[in-house]
N, C-alpha and C positions, 0 to 999 in steps of 0.2 A: 643449514639454511642461511641464505645471505639476503639483506635487504637493501633495495634501491629506493631512493627518494627523488621522484621527478617532479618538477614544478613546470606545470603546463598551463596554457590558456584554453586549450581544447584537446580533445582526444584524438589521437592518430588512428587510421584505419587499422594498422596492425595491432594496437593496443585493444581496439574495440572487439576485434576478432579473437583474440586470446582471452578477453574479459567474458565474452558469450560463451566460449568453450568451457571456461572455468566454472561459470555459473550453471551451466547445463549439467555438470557433473556433481555440483555441491549437494549437500544434504538439505540445505535450507535455501529456498528460491521463492521469489515474489517479483512482480514487475517493477517495483520500485528500486530494485537491485541492477536492473539492466542499464548497459551504457545508453541505450535509447532515452530512459527516463532521466538519467543523470544529465545527459547532453541538452535535453529540452529545459530543465530546471535552471541549469547554468546560464543558458542564453537568456532566459527571461527574468531570472531573479539573482543572477550571479554577482551583478554590480561590479564587474571586474576585479572579483576576488582572485587572490593567488592561489590556484588550485594545486595541491600537493597529492600526488599519486604514490602510495606506499606499495612496493611490489616485493613479495616474498618469493625468492627463488631457491630451488635446489641447486646444489653445487654445479650440476651439469647446465644449468640454465633454465630448466622448466619452471614454468609459472605455477606456484602452488597457492598463492593467496594474494589478495590485493585489497586496498582500502582507499577511499578518495577523502581527503581532509582539506580544511582551510585554517589559516591562522585564528586563534581566538584570543581575545583580552579578558581576562578575568575581572571581577568586581574590585579586586585589590590591586589590580595592575599586573598580575601575573600573566606570563606568556604560556600559550597553550596550543594544542592541535585539537580540532573537533571534526567529527564526521560531517561532511558536507551534506547540506540539506536545511529545511526549515519545517517546523512543527505545523504550520497552517496548511500546507499542501503536500506533505511527505509523511506518509503513515508508518513506513518502516525504513530503518537505515542499518546498515551492518557492514562487516567485512565479508568477502567472498572467498572461501576457503575450500580447497579439494578435500574429499572424504579421507579421514584417517591423518590429516595434518593439523587438526585444531590445536593440540597441546603444544606442538612444536611451534606454531605460528605465534601463539600468545606468549610463549617463552621467549622467542625472538623479538617480539614486539617490546617485552619488558626490558631486554637489554638495550634495543635501540632507544627506547625512552630514557632510560638511565644515563646513557652516554650523550644524549641530545640536550639542547639548550631550553627544553620546555619545563614548565613547573606543573603542569597537568595535562591529561587527556580526557576528552569529553566524548561519550558515546550516548546519543540520543536515539530513541526510537527502536530500541533493542526488544524484539519479541521474547517472552519467556521460552518459546520453543526453539530459539536459535541456540547453536552451539556458543555463540558469545556469551550469553546469559550463564551458561554452564561452566565454561572454561575461563573466561577472562577474570572474574573476581577473585577465585582462589589462587590462580597463578599470579596475578598482581600482588595479592597480599603475601604469598610465600616469597616473593622477591623484595619485600620490605616497604612497598607502597602502601599508602592509605586508599581505601576504596570506599565510596560513598554510592550506595545503590538505593534508588527510590523508584516508586511507580509514577510514570509520567502521564499515563492514560490507561484506558481500558477499551480493548477492542471486543467485538461480540461476532461469534462465528457459529456455523452449524456443520457437524460431521453428518453428511447426507445418507439417508436410507436408500436401500436399493429400489424402492418404488414409492409412488405417492401415498397409498394407503399406510405403509409402514411409518411414513413420516407423520401423517395425521395421528396415527396411534400412539406416536411417541410424545405427543403434546398431552398436557394435563387436560383433564374433562372439561373444565371451564373454557380454557383457550381453544380446544378443538370445536366445542360447541359454537362459540363466538365466531370462529373463522368460518365455519360451514354456514352459519346464519347469514353472515356478510355476503359470501359467495352466492348464496341461494337467492338473496335480494337482488344482487347485480344480475344474475341470470334471469330472474323473473320480470325485472322491470326495464332491462336495456338489452341491446345487442352489443357485447364487448368482445375485444380481442386483445392478445398481446403481440406486438409486432417488434421485429428487429430490423434495423437499418442494414441493408445489404449492399445498396448501390453506393458509388463513390460519394462521399460527403460534399465535395465540391459542386455536385450536380443535384444534390436532393434537397437542399434547404432545411434539413432536419436539425442541424446545430442551432439555427435560429428559433426553432420550436423548443429545443431543450432550454435554451437561455431564457425564453419567455415563461416557461413553466417553473424553471429554477427561481427566477426573480419574483414571480407571484406567490411562491410558497410562504416566505416569511420575510420580514424587513431585514433581519441579519443576513439573509441569503442575498438579497438585493444589494445590500451594501458590500458584501464580500465580492460579488462579481463585477469588479472594476473593468475598465477598458483593458488594462494590463492583463488581468486574470482572464478575461474572455480570449484574449490573443493566446494565452497559455493553454487553455482549454482546447482551442481550435487546433493547435499544433499537436497536442497530445492525441486528439482524436484522429487527425489525419495520419500521423505516423504510426499509431497503434493500428489503425484499420489496414494499413499497408502490411503489418506484420501478422494480421490476423487475430489480434488481441482485443480489439474494441468490441463491446457488446452495448450498443446504444439501443435501449428499449423504450417502447412507449405502450401504455395501456390506453386502448381507445373506446369510446362510447359512441355508437353510431357514426363511426369513422373519424370522430374528433379526438385528438390526443388530449388526455387530461391528466396524465402522470408519466414520469420518465425515470429511468435509471441510466446513469453513465457508469458503466462498469467495465471490468477486464476479464477475459478468460485467459488464464495462464497456468499452465501445468495442472490441470484437472481441479482448478479452483476459480470461482467467480468472485471477484472483489468489486464491491459496490463503492465506487469512489465519490459519487454525488447523485443527487436526485432533485426532483421537483413535482409539483402538482398544482392544479387549478383549484383554488379554494371554493369556487363556486360549485364543485361537485363533491364537497366534503361529506355529504349525506351517504354517499356510496362507500366512504372509507377507502378511497383510491390507493392511498399509500400502502395499506396492509395488503390489499387485494393485488396490487402489482407486485409486492415482495412475494406473496405466496405463489403467484403465477411464475415468477422467475425462478423460484426454488423448484417448482414442478418441472420447469423446463430443464433446469441443471440436472435434476435426478434422471430425467429421460435422455439426457445427453452422457449420462454416466460420469458427471463430475463427482469429486469425492469431498468437496467442501464448499461451503457458501459463506463468504467473509464480508460482513457488513463493515468492517473496519472500525475505526475510533468512534466513540460515541455511545452512551448508555440509554438510548432512547427505549422507552417501554415496549414498543411494538416489536423490537428485535427479540425480546425475552419471551413475548406472548407467542413467537413463532419457534420457541424452543432454543434460543441463543444460549451460548456458553460464553464465560468471560475469559479473556487472554490478556495477561498483564503485559504492559509495554513499559520497558525500564529506561531510566536514564542512569548511566554509570559513569562516574568520575573518578579518576585515578590521579593521585597527587603524591608528588614528592614529600618526604618528611621535613 
């Protein structure tokens, strides 16, 4: 295996094509690893960073793995490479590796790092389910490097049951009773529905509804949704809708949107990226009702996982959520 280091300001069409082919074959996939996601983040938050694409190729030239990195400066002035991205908007980061080449890729990376001018490598956003969490630490240690691995965050997810009743039976009795009680109240007192935006966003005005509900939810969400962040979300929505990945959903009462999920459907998993609700309707528990309705729809679509992503909010556990560790892994020369 040979390694190429390309310094780029943007991704070429040929690279994006090879990247998507590699990702579609890999054992670990999510929307945050697509070239589309990387391209959007780089445009809005890259701040003219020098992008370094590390390509791992077979001797015949076939692309076996890749990673996108940026220069990093350590607290003590050390020089490093860090996976591109930011923790505020980027839930998972990783290398993309073709199946069966994980050990060889990280062995090659160890040699590349040893010969290079860097003092450390930084890997943020690494899922415990990723091959990187399995292969990177032991292979780097065996190459003589110091490895620091710590939990960066917790994500919460559900492995979906084959039908809605199985899902309900999988909850503990208290949570099942509370969910059914909330749903009966909503059904008794209102006419409600779950809707998904199907028409082009440029014609619907639904992004404005999403932003309004998002900002109403909490003060910190209103502060988070700056003009720059709004522009970022708009581009994600537009480009993901073009790819068939966007799932912008609303819970409606009497035709009025009161809660929303901005989520992605990708490889049989729904990823809930952000949300919002109108506090005036808090007595109906719109957040947990919306979550339950989206889970039910995902089950009916035969999705296999529902991922709430980062954050340990209580309602995720009351819907049967399980924890996933997200690691920060740092590799240092002795």
